[in-house]
Short mmCIF file of the C-alpha atoms (twelve columns), coordinates in Angstrom:
data_MODEL
# 
_entry.id   MODEL 
# 
loop_
_atom_site.group_PDB 
_atom_site.id 
_atom_site.type_symbol 
_atom_site.label_atom_id 
_atom_site.label_alt_id 
_atom_site.label_comp_id 
_atom_site.label_asym_id 
_atom_site.label_seq_id 
_atom_site.Cartn_x 
_atom_site.Cartn_y 
_atom_site.Cartn_z 
_atom_site.pdbx_PDB_model_num 
ATOM 1  C CA . THR A 1  12.786  -19.915 5.107   1 
ATOM 2  C CA . LEU A 2  11.624  -16.359 5.729   1 
ATOM 3  C CA . GLU A 3  11.337  -14.058 2.770   1 
ATOM 4  C CA . LYS A 4  12.661  -10.581 3.501   1 
ATOM 5  C CA . ILE A 5  10.100  -7.961  2.549   1 
ATOM 6  C CA . THR A 6  9.957   -4.429  3.865   1 
ATOM 7  C CA . VAL A 7  7.117   -2.035  4.497   1 
ATOM 8  C CA . ARG A 8  8.695   0.356   1.989   1 
ATOM 9  C CA . GLU A 9  8.707   -2.319  -0.718  1 
ATOM 10 C CA . LYS A 10 5.036   -3.069  -0.068  1 
ATOM 11 C CA . MET A 11 4.258   0.651   -0.143  1 
ATOM 12 C CA . THR A 12 5.864   0.886   -3.571  1 
ATOM 13 C CA . LEU A 13 3.961   -2.163  -4.831  1 
ATOM 14 C CA . LEU A 14 0.661   -0.789  -3.553  1 
ATOM 15 C CA . LEU A 15 1.300   2.616   -5.132  1 
ATOM 16 C CA . ASP A 16 2.145   0.908   -8.434  1 
ATOM 17 C CA . LYS A 17 -1.125  -1.056  -8.370  1 
ATOM 18 C CA . LEU A 18 -3.111  2.093   -7.594  1 
ATOM 19 C CA . HIS A 19 -1.307  4.015   -10.317 1 
ATOM 20 C CA . GLN A 20 -2.450  1.373   -12.824 1 
ATOM 21 C CA . ARG A 21 -6.005  0.903   -11.555 1 
ATOM 22 C CA . GLY A 22 -6.970  4.050   -9.616  1 
ATOM 23 C CA . SER A 23 -8.668  2.033   -6.877  1 
ATOM 24 C CA . LEU A 24 -8.450  -1.405  -5.350  1 
ATOM 25 C CA . GLY A 25 -10.635 -3.493  -3.075  1 
ATOM 26 C CA . PHE A 26 -9.253  -3.984  0.430   1 
ATOM 27 C CA . GLU A 27 -9.444  -7.762  0.111   1 
ATOM 28 C CA . ALA A 28 -7.532  -7.647  -3.184  1 
ATOM 29 C CA . LEU A 29 -4.470  -6.451  -1.259  1 
ATOM 30 C CA . PHE A 30 -4.189  -9.851  0.350   1 
ATOM 31 C CA . GLU A 31 -5.055  -12.172 -2.557  1 
ATOM 32 C CA . GLN A 32 -1.444  -13.074 -3.387  1 
ATOM 33 C CA . VAL A 33 -0.079  -12.906 0.161   1 
ATOM 34 C CA . ARG A 34 1.455   -16.178 1.282   1 
ATOM 35 C CA . THR A 35 2.559   -15.705 4.889   1 
ATOM 36 C CA . ARG A 36 1.251   -14.130 8.038   1 
ATOM 37 C CA . MET A 37 4.270   -11.803 8.096   1 
ATOM 38 C CA . GLU A 38 3.461   -10.600 4.587   1 
ATOM 39 C CA . ILE A 39 -0.109  -9.850  5.702   1 
ATOM 40 C CA . VAL A 40 1.214   -7.719  8.558   1 
ATOM 41 C CA . VAL A 41 3.724   -5.915  6.338   1 
ATOM 42 C CA . THR A 42 1.044   -5.245  3.704   1 
ATOM 43 C CA . PHE A 43 -1.316  -3.815  6.305   1 
ATOM 44 C CA . LEU A 44 1.437   -1.623  7.790   1 
ATOM 45 C CA . ALA A 45 2.311   -0.353  4.309   1 
ATOM 46 C CA . MET A 46 -1.305  0.589   3.740   1 
ATOM 47 C CA . LEU A 47 -1.470  2.445   7.072   1 
ATOM 48 C CA . GLU A 48 1.766   4.265   6.305   1 
ATOM 49 C CA . LEU A 49 0.379   5.429   2.949   1 
ATOM 50 C CA . VAL A 50 -2.761  6.698   4.676   1 
ATOM 51 C CA . LYS A 51 -0.550  8.571   7.139   1 
ATOM 52 C CA . VAL A 52 1.303   10.394  4.346   1 
ATOM 53 C CA . ARG A 53 -2.018  10.972  2.553   1 
ATOM 54 C CA . ALA A 54 -1.042  9.046   -0.553  1 
ATOM 55 C CA . ILE A 55 -4.131  6.849   -0.367  1 
ATOM 56 C CA . ARG A 56 -7.669  6.998   1.016   1 
ATOM 57 C CA . ILE A 57 -9.684  4.154   2.459   1 
ATOM 58 C CA . VAL A 58 -13.405 4.543   1.837   1 
ATOM 59 C CA . GLN A 59 -16.567 2.610   2.526   1 
ATOM 60 C CA . GLU A 60 -19.810 4.088   1.222   1 
ATOM 61 C CA . GLU A 61 -22.146 2.170   3.522   1 
ATOM 62 C CA . LEU A 62 -21.808 -0.237  6.421   1 
ATOM 63 C CA . ASP A 63 -22.186 -3.355  4.260   1 
ATOM 64 C CA . SER A 64 -20.424 -2.056  1.141   1 
ATOM 65 C CA . PRO A 65 -16.895 -3.109  0.184   1 
ATOM 66 C CA . ILE A 66 -13.886 -1.210  1.497   1 
ATOM 67 C CA . LEU A 67 -11.953 0.508   -1.293  1 
ATOM 68 C CA . ILE A 68 -8.417  1.863   -1.396  1 
ATOM 69 C CA . GLU A 69 -8.119  4.902   -3.647  1 
ATOM 70 C CA . ALA A 70 -5.204  6.964   -4.851  1 
ATOM 71 C CA . ALA A 71 -5.114  10.407  -3.279  1 
ATOM 72 C CA . ALA A 72 -4.129  13.653  -4.963  1 
ATOM 73 C CA . GLY A 73 -0.561  13.545  -3.573  1 
ATOM 74 C CA . MET A 74 0.155   10.014  -4.737  1 
ATOM 75 C CA . ASP A 75 3.012   10.911  -7.092  1 
ATOM 76 C CA . GLU A 76 4.812   12.892  -4.394  1 
ATOM 77 C CA . ALA A 77 4.380   10.024  -1.928  1 
ATOM 78 C CA . ALA A 78 5.761   7.542   -4.470  1 
ATOM 79 C CA . GLU A 79 8.810   9.736   -4.973  1 
ATOM 80 C CA . GLN A 80 9.336   9.990   -1.210  1 
ATOM 81 C CA . VAL A 81 9.077   6.215   -0.781  1 
ATOM 82 C CA . ALA A 82 11.650  5.738   -3.557  1 
ATOM 83 C CA . LEU A 83 13.988  8.257   -1.938  1 
ATOM 84 C CA . ASP A 84 13.644  6.563   1.439   1 
ATOM 85 C CA . GLU A 85 14.482  3.186   -0.132  1 
ATOM 86 C CA . GLU A 86 17.611  4.620   -1.757  1 
ATOM 87 C CA . GLN A 87 18.763  6.278   1.452   1 
ATOM 88 C CA . ASN A 88 18.179  3.146   3.523   1 
ATOM 89 C CA . GLY A 89 19.944  0.925   1.013   1 
ATOM 90 C CA . ALA A 90 16.882  -1.202  0.354   1 
# 
């Protein structure tokens, strides 16, 4: 049975986590992921949030961990994601 999960839902979940913590390790995004499809959707959500400049992905040095950080426009992006979900009936 396939679980229906959208990129918009994952975007909202990621923004919620970042709102609580401020930053998150890249690998932590995938700790509770159960299926290959959920991995893909999570990664697409992350890329979409980078595109709208709601998050930043940083790595200080070549061997250092990759971090996901909230960007300055995070609240506006969260509002836009919520509006998109309402308009699309999700």
